[in-house]
C-alpha positions as a Markdown table, in Angstrom:
| # | Residue | x | y | z |
|---|---|---|---|---|
| 1 | Met | 119.2 | 134.0 | 5.2 |
| 2 | Gly | 117.7 | 134.5 | 1.8 |
| 3 | Gln | 118.2 | 137.7 | -0.3 |
| 4 | Leu | 114.4 | 138.4 | -0.1 |
| 5 | Gln | 114.4 | 138.2 | 3.7 |
| 6 | Leu | 117.4 | 140.6 | 3.8 |
| 7 | Leu | 115.6 | 143.0 | 1.4 |
| 8 | Asn | 112.4 | 142.8 | 3.5 |
| 9 | Gln | 114.3 | 143.5 | 6.7 |
| 10 | Phe | 116.1 | 146.4 | 5.0 |
| 11 | Leu | 112.8 | 148.0 | 3.9 |
| 12 | Ile | 111.1 | 147.5 | 7.2 |
| 13 | His | 114.1 | 149.1 | 9.0 |
| 14 | His | 114.4 | 152.1 | 6.7 |
| 15 | Ile | 110.7 | 152.7 | 5.9 |
| 16 | Trp | 108.8 | 151.7 | 9.1 |
| 17 | Asp | 111.3 | 151.5 | 12.0 |
| 18 | Ala | 112.8 | 154.9 | 11.2 |
| 19 | Gly | 110.3 | 157.4 | 12.5 |
| 20 | Ser | 109.3 | 159.7 | 9.7 |
| 21 | His | 108.6 | 162.5 | 12.3 |
| 22 | Ala | 112.4 | 162.7 | 12.8 |
| 23 | Leu | 113.0 | 163.2 | 9.1 |
| 24 | Thr | 112.7 | 166.5 | 7.3 |
| 25 | Gly | 112.7 | 167.7 | 3.7 |
| 26 | Trp | 112.9 | 165.3 | 0.8 |
| 27 | Arg | 113.8 | 162.3 | 3.1 |
| 28 | Ala | 110.4 | 162.6 | 4.9 |
| 29 | Arg | 108.6 | 162.9 | 1.6 |
| 30 | Leu | 110.5 | 159.9 | 0.2 |
| 31 | Val | 109.7 | 157.7 | 3.3 |
| 32 | Gly | 106.0 | 158.8 | 3.1 |
| 33 | Ala | 105.9 | 157.9 | -0.6 |
| 34 | Leu | 107.5 | 154.5 | 0.0 |
| 35 | Arg | 105.1 | 153.8 | 2.8 |
| 36 | Ile | 102.1 | 154.5 | 0.6 |
| 37 | Phe | 103.6 | 152.3 | -2.1 |
| 38 | Tyr | 104.0 | 149.5 | 0.4 |
| 39 | Leu | 100.4 | 149.9 | 1.6 |
| 40 | Ile | 99.0 | 149.9 | -1.9 |
| 41 | Leu | 100.8 | 146.7 | -2.7 |
| 42 | Arg | 99.5 | 145.2 | 0.6 |
| 43 | Asp | 96.0 | 146.2 | -0.1 |
| 44 | Leu | 96.2 | 145.0 | -3.7 |
| 45 | Leu | 98.0 | 141.6 | -3.2 |
| 46 | Phe | 97.0 | 140.5 | 0.3 |
| 47 | Asp | 93.7 | 142.3 | 1.0 |
| 48 | Ser | 91.1 | 140.9 | -1.5 |
| 49 | Gln | 88.7 | 143.8 | -0.9 |
| 50 | Leu | 90.2 | 146.1 | -3.6 |
| 51 | Thr | 90.2 | 143.4 | -6.2 |
| 52 | Met | 86.8 | 142.2 | -5.2 |
| 53 | Gln | 85.4 | 145.8 | -5.5 |
| 54 | Ala | 87.0 | 146.1 | -9.0 |
| 55 | Met | 85.5 | 142.8 | -10.1 |
| 56 | Ser | 82.1 | 143.8 | -8.8 |
| 57 | Leu | 82.3 | 147.1 | -10.7 |
| 58 | Val | 83.2 | 145.2 | -13.9 |
| 59 | Tyr | 80.0 | 143.1 | -13.6 |
| 60 | Thr | 77.8 | 146.2 | -12.9 |
| 61 | Thr | 79.4 | 148.1 | -15.7 |
| 62 | Leu | 78.6 | 145.3 | -18.2 |
| 63 | Leu | 75.0 | 145.5 | -17.1 |
| 64 | Ala | 74.8 | 149.3 | -17.1 |
| 65 | Leu | 77.1 | 150.4 | -19.9 |
| 66 | Val | 74.5 | 150.4 | -22.7 |
| 67 | Pro | 71.8 | 152.2 | -20.6 |
| 68 | Leu | 74.4 | 154.7 | -19.4 |
| 69 | Ile | 75.4 | 155.6 | -22.9 |
| 70 | Ala | 71.8 | 155.7 | -24.0 |
| 71 | Val | 71.0 | 158.2 | -21.2 |
| 72 | Ser | 74.1 | 160.2 | -22.2 |
| 73 | Val | 73.1 | 160.3 | -25.9 |
| 74 | Ser | 69.6 | 161.5 | -25.0 |
| 75 | Val | 71.2 | 164.4 | -22.9 |
| 76 | Leu | 73.8 | 165.3 | -25.5 |
| 77 | Lys | 71.3 | 165.4 | -28.3 |
| 78 | Gly | 70.1 | 168.6 | -26.9 |
| 79 | Phe | 73.5 | 170.1 | -27.4 |
| 80 | Gly | 74.1 | 168.5 | -30.8 |
| 81 | Val | 77.2 | 166.6 | -29.8 |
| 82 | His | 75.8 | 163.2 | -29.3 |
| 83 | Asn | 77.9 | 162.0 | -32.3 |
| 84 | Gln | 81.0 | 162.5 | -30.3 |
| 85 | Ile | 80.3 | 159.5 | -28.0 |
| 86 | Glu | 81.6 | 156.9 | -30.5 |
| 87 | Pro | 85.1 | 158.6 | -30.8 |
| 88 | Val | 85.4 | 158.9 | -27.0 |
| 89 | Leu | 84.4 | 155.2 | -26.5 |
| 90 | Leu | 87.0 | 154.3 | -29.2 |
| 91 | His | 89.6 | 156.3 | -27.3 |
| 92 | Phe | 88.8 | 154.4 | -24.1 |
| 93 | Leu | 88.9 | 151.0 | -25.9 |
| 94 | Glu | 92.0 | 152.0 | -27.9 |
| 95 | Pro | 94.2 | 149.5 | -26.1 |
| 96 | Leu | 92.1 | 146.7 | -27.5 |
| 97 | Gly | 93.1 | 147.5 | -31.1 |
| 98 | Asn | 90.7 | 146.2 | -33.7 |
| 99 | Arg | 88.6 | 144.4 | -31.1 |
| 100 | Gly | 88.0 | 147.8 | -29.5 |
| 101 | Val | 86.5 | 149.1 | -32.8 |
| 102 | Glu | 84.3 | 146.0 | -33.0 |
| 103 | Ile | 83.1 | 146.4 | -29.4 |
| 104 | Thr | 82.4 | 150.1 | -29.9 |
| 105 | Lys | 80.3 | 149.4 | -33.0 |
| 106 | Thr | 78.4 | 146.7 | -31.1 |
| 107 | Ile | 77.6 | 149.0 | -28.2 |
| 108 | Ile | 76.6 | 151.9 | -30.4 |
| 109 | Gly | 74.4 | 149.6 | -32.3 |
| 110 | Phe | 72.6 | 148.5 | -29.1 |
| 111 | Val | 72.2 | 152.1 | -28.1 |
| 112 | Glu | 70.7 | 153.1 | -31.5 |
| 113 | Lys | 68.2 | 150.3 | -31.3 |
| 114 | Ile | 66.8 | 151.5 | -27.9 |
| 115 | Asn | 63.4 | 153.0 | -28.7 |
| 116 | Ser | 61.9 | 155.0 | -25.8 |
| 117 | Gly | 58.5 | 154.8 | -27.4 |
| 118 | Leu | 58.6 | 151.0 | -27.3 |
| 119 | Leu | 60.1 | 150.8 | -23.9 |
| 120 | Gly | 57.3 | 152.6 | -22.1 |
| 121 | Ser | 57.5 | 154.2 | -18.7 |
| 122 | Leu | 58.4 | 151.0 | -17.0 |
| 123 | Gly | 61.2 | 150.3 | -19.4 |
| 124 | Leu | 62.6 | 153.8 | -19.0 |
| 125 | Ala | 62.4 | 153.5 | -15.2 |
| 126 | Leu | 64.4 | 150.2 | -15.3 |
| 127 | Leu | 66.9 | 151.8 | -17.7 |
| 128 | Leu | 67.4 | 154.7 | -15.3 |
| 129 | Tyr | 67.5 | 152.3 | -12.3 |
| 130 | Thr | 70.3 | 150.3 | -14.0 |
| 131 | Val | 72.4 | 153.5 | -14.4 |
| 132 | Ile | 71.7 | 154.6 | -10.8 |
| 133 | Ser | 72.7 | 151.2 | -9.5 |
| 134 | Leu | 76.1 | 151.6 | -11.2 |
| 135 | Met | 76.6 | 155.0 | -9.6 |
| 136 | Gln | 75.6 | 153.5 | -6.2 |
| 137 | Lys | 78.1 | 150.7 | -6.7 |
| 138 | Ile | 80.9 | 153.1 | -7.5 |
| 139 | Glu | 80.1 | 155.2 | -4.4 |
| 140 | Gln | 80.2 | 152.1 | -2.2 |
| 141 | Ala | 83.6 | 151.1 | -3.6 |
| 142 | Phe | 85.0 | 154.6 | -3.0 |
| 143 | Asn | 83.4 | 154.8 | 0.4 |
| 144 | His | 85.1 | 151.5 | 1.3 |
| 145 | Thr | 88.5 | 152.9 | 0.2 |
| 146 | Trp | 88.0 | 156.0 | 2.3 |
| 147 | His | 86.7 | 153.9 | 5.3 |
| 148 | Val | 83.4 | 155.7 | 5.1 |
| 149 | Ser | 80.5 | 153.6 | 6.4 |
| 150 | Glu | 77.8 | 156.2 | 6.1 |
| 151 | Glu | 76.1 | 156.5 | 2.8 |
| 152 | Arg | 74.3 | 159.5 | 1.4 |
| 153 | Ser | 70.6 | 159.8 | 2.0 |
| 154 | Phe | 68.2 | 158.8 | -0.7 |
| 155 | Ala | 67.4 | 162.4 | -1.6 |
| 156 | Gln | 71.0 | 163.3 | -1.8 |
| 157 | Arg | 71.9 | 160.2 | -3.7 |
| 158 | Phe | 69.1 | 160.8 | -6.3 |
| 159 | Ser | 70.0 | 164.4 | -6.9 |
| 160 | Asp | 73.8 | 163.8 | -7.0 |
| 161 | Tyr | 73.5 | 160.8 | -9.3 |
| 162 | Leu | 71.1 | 162.7 | -11.6 |
| 163 | Ser | 73.5 | 165.6 | -11.7 |
| 164 | Val | 76.4 | 163.4 | -12.7 |
| 165 | Ile | 74.4 | 161.5 | -15.3 |
| 166 | Leu | 73.0 | 164.7 | -16.9 |
| 167 | Ile | 75.8 | 167.3 | -16.4 |
| 168 | Gly | 78.8 | 164.9 | -16.5 |
| 169 | Pro | 78.6 | 164.1 | -20.2 |
| 170 | Val | 78.1 | 167.7 | -21.1 |
| 171 | Leu | 81.3 | 168.8 | -19.2 |
| 172 | Val | 83.3 | 165.9 | -20.7 |
| 173 | Phe | 82.4 | 166.6 | -24.3 |
| 174 | Ala | 82.7 | 170.4 | -23.7 |
| 175 | Ala | 86.3 | 169.9 | -22.6 |
| 176 | Ile | 87.0 | 167.6 | -25.6 |
| 177 | Gly | 85.3 | 170.1 | -28.0 |
| 178 | Ile | 87.3 | 173.0 | -26.7 |
| 179 | Thr | 90.5 | 171.0 | -27.1 |
| 180 | Ala | 89.6 | 170.0 | -30.6 |
| 181 | Ser | 88.6 | 173.6 | -31.5 |
| 182 | Ile | 91.9 | 175.0 | -30.2 |
| 183 | Ser | 93.8 | 172.3 | -32.2 |
| 184 | Ser | 92.0 | 173.3 | -35.4 |
| 185 | Thr | 92.6 | 177.1 | -35.2 |
| 186 | Thr | 94.9 | 178.9 | -37.6 |
| 187 | Ile | 97.0 | 180.3 | -34.8 |
| 188 | Tyr | 97.6 | 176.8 | -33.4 |
| 189 | Gln | 98.7 | 175.5 | -36.9 |
| 190 | Lys | 101.0 | 178.4 | -37.4 |
| 191 | Met | 102.6 | 177.8 | -34.0 |
| 192 | Leu | 103.3 | 174.2 | -35.1 |
| 193 | Asp | 105.2 | 175.5 | -38.1 |
| 194 | Leu | 107.6 | 177.5 | -36.0 |
| 195 | Pro | 111.0 | 175.7 | -35.5 |
| 196 | Gly | 111.4 | 175.9 | -31.7 |
| 197 | Leu | 107.9 | 176.5 | -30.6 |
| 198 | Gly | 106.4 | 173.8 | -32.8 |
| 199 | Leu | 108.1 | 171.1 | -30.8 |
| 200 | Ile | 106.7 | 172.5 | -27.6 |
| 201 | Val | 103.2 | 172.9 | -28.9 |
| 202 | Gly | 103.3 | 169.4 | -30.5 |
| 203 | Ala | 104.4 | 167.9 | -27.2 |
| 204 | Phe | 101.7 | 169.7 | -25.3 |
| 205 | Ser | 99.1 | 168.3 | -27.7 |
| 206 | His | 100.2 | 164.8 | -26.8 |
| 207 | Val | 100.1 | 165.7 | -23.1 |
| 208 | Ile | 96.4 | 166.9 | -23.3 |
| 209 | Pro | 94.9 | 163.4 | -23.2 |
| 210 | Phe | 96.9 | 162.8 | -20.0 |
| 211 | Leu | 95.6 | 166.0 | -18.5 |
| 212 | Leu | 92.0 | 165.3 | -19.4 |
| 213 | Val | 92.3 | 161.8 | -17.8 |
| 214 | Ile | 93.9 | 163.3 | -14.6 |
| 215 | Leu | 91.1 | 166.0 | -14.5 |
| 216 | Ala | 88.4 | 163.4 | -14.8 |
| 217 | Phe | 90.0 | 161.2 | -12.1 |
| 218 | Thr | 90.4 | 164.2 | -9.8 |
| 219 | Leu | 86.7 | 165.1 | -10.1 |
| 220 | Ile | 85.7 | 161.5 | -9.4 |
| 221 | Tyr | 87.9 | 161.3 | -6.3 |
| 222 | Ile | 86.4 | 164.6 | -5.0 |
| 223 | Phe | 82.7 | 164.1 | -5.6 |
| 224 | Ile | 82.1 | 160.4 | -5.4 |
| 225 | Pro | 83.2 | 159.5 | -1.8 |
| 226 | Asn | 80.8 | 160.6 | 0.9 |
| 227 | Thr | 83.5 | 162.5 | 2.7 |
| 228 | Arg | 85.6 | 165.6 | 2.2 |
| 229 | Val | 88.5 | 164.9 | -0.1 |
| 230 | Ala | 91.1 | 167.7 | -0.3 |
| 231 | Leu | 91.9 | 168.9 | -3.8 |
| 232 | Arg | 95.6 | 168.3 | -3.3 |
| 233 | Ser | 95.1 | 164.7 | -2.2 |
| 234 | Ala | 92.7 | 164.0 | -5.1 |
| 235 | Leu | 95.2 | 165.5 | -7.6 |
| 236 | Val | 98.1 | 163.4 | -6.3 |
| 237 | Gly | 96.0 | 160.2 | -6.6 |
| 238 | Ala | 94.6 | 161.2 | -10.0 |
| 239 | Ser | 98.0 | 162.1 | -11.4 |
| 240 | Ile | 99.5 | 158.7 | -10.4 |
| 241 | Ala | 96.4 | 156.8 | -11.5 |
| 242 | Gly | 96.2 | 158.7 | -14.8 |
| 243 | Val | 99.9 | 158.0 | -15.8 |
| 244 | Leu | 99.4 | 154.4 | -14.7 |
| 245 | Trp | 96.3 | 154.1 | -16.8 |
| 246 | Gln | 98.1 | 155.3 | -19.9 |
| 247 | Cys | 101.1 | 153.1 | -19.3 |
| 248 | Val | 98.9 | 150.0 | -18.7 |
| 249 | Gly | 97.0 | 150.9 | -21.8 |
| 250 | Trp | 100.2 | 150.7 | -23.9 |
| 251 | Leu | 101.1 | 147.4 | -22.3 |
| 252 | Phe | 97.6 | 146.1 | -22.9 |
| 253 | Thr | 97.9 | 147.1 | -26.6 |
| 254 | Trp | 101.1 | 145.1 | -26.9 |
| 255 | Phe | 99.4 | 142.1 | -25.1 |
| 256 | Val | 96.4 | 142.2 | -27.4 |
| 257 | Thr | 98.4 | 142.3 | -30.6 |
| 258 | Thr | 100.8 | 139.5 | -29.5 |
| 259 | Ala | 98.4 | 137.1 | -27.8 |
| 260 | Asn | 96.5 | 134.7 | -30.0 |
| 261 | Tyr | 93.4 | 134.0 | -27.9 |
| 262 | Ser | 91.1 | 133.9 | -30.9 |
| 263 | Ala | 92.0 | 130.2 | -31.3 |
| 264 | Ile | 90.7 | 129.5 | -27.8 |
| 265 | Tyr | 87.8 | 131.9 | -27.4 |
| 266 | Ser | 86.9 | 132.4 | -31.0 |
| 267 | Ala | 84.0 | 134.9 | -31.2 |
| 268 | Phe | 84.3 | 135.6 | -27.4 |
| 269 | Ala | 87.9 | 136.9 | -27.7 |
| 270 | Ala | 86.7 | 140.5 | -28.0 |
| 271 | Met | 84.5 | 140.2 | -24.9 |
| 272 | Phe | 87.4 | 138.5 | -23.0 |
| 273 | Phe | 89.8 | 141.4 | -23.7 |
| 274 | Phe | 87.0 | 143.9 | -23.0 |
| 275 | Met | 86.4 | 142.5 | -19.5 |
| 276 | Ile | 90.1 | 142.4 | -18.7 |
| 277 | Trp | 90.5 | 146.0 | -19.7 |
| 278 | Leu | 87.5 | 147.0 | -17.7 |
| 279 | Tyr | 89.0 | 145.2 | -14.6 |
| 280 | Ala | 92.3 | 146.9 | -15.1 |
| 281 | Ser | 90.7 | 150.3 | -15.5 |
| 282 | Trp | 88.6 | 150.0 | -12.3 |
| 283 | Thr | 91.6 | 148.6 | -10.4 |
| 284 | Ile | 93.7 | 151.6 | -11.4 |
| 285 | Leu | 91.0 | 154.0 | -10.5 |
| 286 | Leu | 90.6 | 152.4 | -7.0 |
| 287 | Ile | 94.4 | 152.4 | -6.6 |
| 288 | Gly | 94.4 | 156.2 | -7.2 |
| 289 | Ala | 91.6 | 156.6 | -4.6 |
| 290 | Ser | 93.7 | 154.6 | -2.1 |
| 291 | Ile | 96.8 | 156.8 | -2.8 |
| 292 | Ala | 94.6 | 159.9 | -2.2 |
| 293 | Tyr | 93.3 | 158.4 | 1.0 |
| 294 | Tyr | 96.8 | 157.6 | 2.4 |
| 295 | Phe | 98.1 | 160.9 | 1.3 |
| 296 | Gln | 95.4 | 162.8 | 3.1 |
| 297 | Asn | 95.5 | 160.6 | 6.2 |
| 298 | Pro | 99.2 | 160.0 | 7.3 |
| 299 | Glu | 98.0 | 158.5 | 10.6 |
| 300 | Gln | 96.6 | 155.6 | 8.6 |
| 301 | Arg | 100.0 | 154.6 | 7.1 |
| 302 | Ile | 100.5 | 151.7 | 9.5 |
| 303 | Arg | 102.3 | 148.5 | 8.4 |
| 304 | Glu | 100.1 | 146.0 | 10.2 |
| 305 | Arg | 96.4 | 146.1 | 9.3 |
| 306 | Arg | 94.1 | 145.8 | 12.3 |
| 307 | Ala | 90.4 | 145.6 | 12.9 |
| 308 | Trp | 89.1 | 148.4 | 15.0 |
| 309 | Val | 87.0 | 146.4 | 17.5 |
| 310 | Leu | 85.7 | 148.5 | 20.4 |
| 311 | Ser | 85.3 | 147.1 | 23.9 |
| 312 | Asn | 82.0 | 147.4 | 25.7 |
| 313 | Arg | 83.1 | 150.2 | 27.9 |
| 314 | Met | 84.5 | 152.1 | 25.0 |
| 315 | Lys | 81.1 | 151.8 | 23.2 |
| 316 | Glu | 79.3 | 153.1 | 26.3 |
| 317 | Lys | 81.7 | 156.0 | 26.8 |
| 318 | Leu | 81.6 | 156.9 | 23.1 |
| 319 | Ala | 77.8 | 156.9 | 23.2 |
| 320 | Leu | 77.8 | 159.4 | 26.1 |
| 321 | Ser | 80.5 | 161.5 | 24.5 |
| 322 | Ile | 78.7 | 161.6 | 21.1 |
| 323 | Met | 75.4 | 162.6 | 22.7 |
| 324 | Ala | 77.1 | 165.2 | 24.9 |
| 325 | Glu | 78.9 | 166.7 | 21.9 |
| 326 | Val | 75.8 | 166.9 | 19.9 |
| 327 | Ala | 73.7 | 168.4 | 22.7 |
| 328 | Arg | 76.5 | 170.9 | 23.6 |
| 329 | His | 76.3 | 172.3 | 20.0 |
| 330 | Phe | 72.5 | 172.2 | 20.2 |
| 331 | Tyr | 72.4 | 174.5 | 23.3 |
| 332 | Gln | 75.2 | 176.7 | 22.0 |
| 333 | Gln | 73.3 | 177.1 | 18.7 |
| 334 | Thr | 76.5 | 176.4 | 16.7 |
| 335 | Ala | 76.9 | 174.2 | 13.6 |
| 336 | Ala | 75.7 | 170.7 | 14.1 |
| 337 | Arg | 78.3 | 167.9 | 14.2 |
| 338 | Thr | 79.0 | 165.8 | 11.2 |
| 339 | Leu | 80.3 | 162.2 | 11.4 |
| 340 | Arg | 83.8 | 163.3 | 10.4 |
| 341 | Ala | 83.8 | 166.1 | 12.9 |
| 342 | Leu | 82.7 | 163.8 | 15.7 |
| 343 | Ala | 85.4 | 161.3 | 14.8 |
| 344 | Gln | 88.1 | 164.0 | 14.9 |
| 345 | Arg | 86.8 | 165.4 | 18.1 |
| 346 | Leu | 86.7 | 162.0 | 19.8 |
| 347 | Asn | 90.0 | 160.8 | 18.2 |
| 348 | Ile | 88.6 | 157.7 | 16.7 |
| 349 | Ala | 87.9 | 156.3 | 13.2 |
| 350 | Thr | 84.6 | 157.1 | 11.6 |
| 351 | Glu | 83.9 | 153.4 | 10.9 |
| 352 | Ser | 84.2 | 152.7 | 14.6 |
| 353 | Ile | 81.6 | 155.3 | 15.8 |
| 354 | His | 79.2 | 154.9 | 12.9 |
| 355 | Pro | 77.6 | 151.7 | 14.4 |
| 356 | Ile | 77.1 | 153.5 | 17.7 |
| 357 | Ile | 75.5 | 156.5 | 15.9 |
| 358 | Gln | 73.2 | 154.1 | 14.1 |
| 359 | Ser | 72.2 | 152.5 | 17.4 |
| 360 | Leu | 71.4 | 156.0 | 18.9 |
| 361 | Ile | 69.3 | 156.8 | 15.8 |
| 362 | Gln | 67.3 | 153.6 | 16.0 |
| 363 | Lys | 66.4 | 154.5 | 19.6 |
| 364 | Gly | 65.3 | 158.0 | 18.5 |
| 365 | Leu | 68.1 | 159.7 | 20.5 |
| 366 | Leu | 69.8 | 161.1 | 17.4 |
| 367 | Val | 68.5 | 162.4 | 14.1 |
| 368 | Arg | 70.5 | 162.5 | 10.9 |
| 369 | Thr | 69.7 | 165.7 | 8.9 |
| 370 | Asp | 69.6 | 166.0 | 5.1 |
| 371 | Ala | 72.4 | 168.5 | 5.0 |
| 372 | Glu | 75.5 | 167.9 | 2.8 |
| 373 | Pro | 77.5 | 166.5 | 4.5 |
| 374 | Ala | 74.9 | 165.1 | 6.9 |
| 375 | Asp | 75.1 | 166.2 | 10.5 |
| 376 | Tyr | 73.4 | 165.1 | 13.7 |
| 377 | Val | 71.0 | 166.8 | 16.2 |
| 378 | Pro | 69.3 | 165.4 | 19.3 |
| 379 | Gly | 66.3 | 163.3 | 18.4 |
| 380 | Gln | 64.5 | 164.4 | 21.6 |
| 381 | Ala | 64.8 | 167.3 | 24.0 |
| 382 | Pro | 68.0 | 166.8 | 25.9 |
| 383 | Glu | 66.2 | 167.3 | 29.3 |
| 384 | Thr | 64.1 | 164.2 | 28.5 |
| 385 | Ile | 67.0 | 161.9 | 27.5 |
| 386 | Ser | 68.4 | 160.0 | 30.5 |
| 387 | Leu | 72.0 | 158.8 | 30.5 |
| 388 | Leu | 70.6 | 155.3 | 31.1 |
| 389 | Ala | 68.8 | 155.4 | 27.8 |
| 390 | Val | 72.0 | 156.3 | 26.0 |
| 391 | Ile | 73.9 | 153.4 | 27.6 |
| 392 | Glu | 71.1 | 151.0 | 26.9 |
| 393 | Ala | 71.0 | 152.1 | 23.3 |
| 394 | Val | 74.4 | 150.6 | 22.7 |
| 395 | Arg | 74.2 | 147.7 | 25.1 |
| 396 | Gln | 71.0 | 146.4 | 23.5 |
| 397 | Ala | 72.0 | 147.3 | 19.9 |
| 398 | Glu | 72.7 | 143.8 | 18.7 |
| 399 | Glu | 69.7 | 142.2 | 20.4 |
| 400 | Asp | 66.6 | 141.2 | 18.4 |
| 401 | Glu | 63.5 | 139.0 | 18.8 |
| 402 | Ile | 65.7 | 135.9 | 18.6 |
| 403 | Leu | 68.9 | 136.8 | 20.3 |
| 404 | Asn | 68.2 | 138.5 | 23.6 |
| 405 | Leu | 68.5 | 137.9 | 27.4 |
| 406 | Lys | 65.4 | 135.7 | 27.4 |
| 407 | Arg | 67.2 | 133.1 | 25.3 |
| 408 | Leu | 69.7 | 132.5 | 28.1 |
| 409 | Pro | 68.9 | 129.8 | 30.6 |
| 410 | Lys | 67.6 | 130.9 | 34.1 |
| 411 | Asp | 70.3 | 131.0 | 36.8 |
| 412 | Ala | 69.0 | 132.4 | 40.1 |
| 413 | Ile | 72.5 | 133.3 | 41.4 |
| 414 | Val | 73.7 | 134.9 | 38.2 |
| 415 | Asp | 70.4 | 136.7 | 37.6 |
| 416 | His | 70.5 | 138.0 | 41.2 |
| 417 | Tyr | 74.0 | 139.6 | 40.9 |
| 418 | Tyr | 73.4 | 140.8 | 37.4 |
| 419 | Gln | 70.2 | 142.6 | 38.6 |
| 420 | Ile | 72.2 | 144.2 | 41.4 |
| 421 | Tyr | 74.7 | 145.5 | 38.8 |
| 422 | Gln | 71.8 | 146.8 | 36.6 |
| 423 | Asp | 70.1 | 148.5 | 39.6 |
| 424 | Ala | 73.3 | 150.2 | 40.7 |
| 425 | Ala | 73.9 | 151.7 | 37.3 |
| 426 | Ala | 70.2 | 152.7 | 36.9 |
| 427 | Ala | 70.2 | 154.4 | 40.3 |
| 428 | Thr | 72.5 | 157.1 | 39.0 |
| 429 | Leu | 72.1 | 157.2 | 35.3 |
| 430 | Ala | 68.3 | 157.0 | 35.2 |
| 431 | Val | 67.9 | 160.3 | 37.1 |
| 432 | Thr | 70.6 | 162.2 | 35.2 |
| 433 | Thr | 69.6 | 163.7 | 31.9 |
| 434 | Leu | 71.7 | 164.7 | 28.9 |
| 435 | Lys | 71.0 | 168.3 | 29.7 |
| 436 | Asp | 72.5 | 167.8 | 33.2 |
| 437 | Leu | 75.6 | 166.4 | 31.7 |
| 438 | Val | 76.0 | 169.3 | 29.3 |
| 439 | Met | 75.3 | 172.0 | 31.9 |
| 440 | Arg | 77.7 | 170.5 | 34.4 |
| 441 | His | 80.4 | 170.4 | 31.7 |
| 442 | Gln | 79.8 | 174.1 | 31.0 |
| 443 | Asp | 80.0 | 174.9 | 34.7 |
| 444 | Val | 83.3 | 173.1 | 35.0 |
| 445 | Ala | 84.7 | 174.8 | 31.9 |
| 446 | Gln | 83.6 | 178.2 | 33.2 |
| 447 | His | 85.2 | 177.4 | 36.6 |
| 448 | Val | 88.5 | 176.5 | 34.9 |
| 449 | Thr | 88.3 | 179.7 | 32.8 |
| 450 | Asn | 87.8 | 181.9 | 35.9 |
| 451 | Lys | 90.8 | 180.4 | 37.5 |
């Protein structure tokens, strides 16, 4: 047996076969960290979705980078700090060496040539659309990482994206400005001259870039996905991703200085390295999001990836359970149920129940509100919704004008017994409403409480 097979068996035995619930203290945390590391490698090397998302973001970034910087410049001009964009862009492209300086000057040159007066209203609209499309692509990538199939509504998306585009640059450059101001103060300079304290302060000044990157990654992990991300989980993912980003930057600098690709790509060498660095940056950012996801959801740390395909009877029962849960809160006048709350209540993944909810919405049985996060209320009065309508909403969800029962050939015997089955179900469910279901549930709960 090969050494790699022995190592693989050893890891499986000590990481996966040994139940982490039986471990305590540092051993449990070590096993949890090793499982997350294994899952990240699996998602990165064997599941092409993460790399595909990163490549898609590289393409969208290339299209939207100049418009994004142009919008940021127009916002920052009001605060008089628009000249700080070039140093920040230089810092981001620092691993590219001299090619980073060349690319930065080219991008800033494109931005300076944008004339809003010549663009007109249509040009400005297209400029803003390009920026918003980048934000939407980023949200979709993070939602995929967090297994969120429900996107924000158009109104929420527009307001959130506009806030990020308008307020984000101000906060970033405010943090950079505060850091620069502290570094230039007389007290700070005197502290550097002190024998013992100077080393500590000097080391801290080198740590500040790491802290700013980690802070930026943390905010991205919290606000971009359309789900609730705990601060601790976002901070763990951001810390690992931030350190990884800095380390990869050093390695990339060495690669750029030693590799002689100019002989092959000539004038395109700068763009070649720029695209590779963009891909590496997006990949690291998505890796950090995956770490935050697995850290926050220990139940998802499973060795074998599986597709959560629901059987027909599970779909039918889930539809009834979802409608009953929503109607129950409607009658009790308590907070409406969100997608995540429904998934937790029903003990099933959000991506599994989202298609069922969409089917109920299409039939007008559920309504998605504009709250943040979005929640669900009955689309009709519960006393007018029959249980048969709920079942039919999921049973007929995939049918359309082309694929439906009429497409199947006529078979008298099959049609006869299928109709008997349909009539038997309708005899009970058609006369029972959603209100009946909820009220009977409350009667049973009250009976159990009285006992």
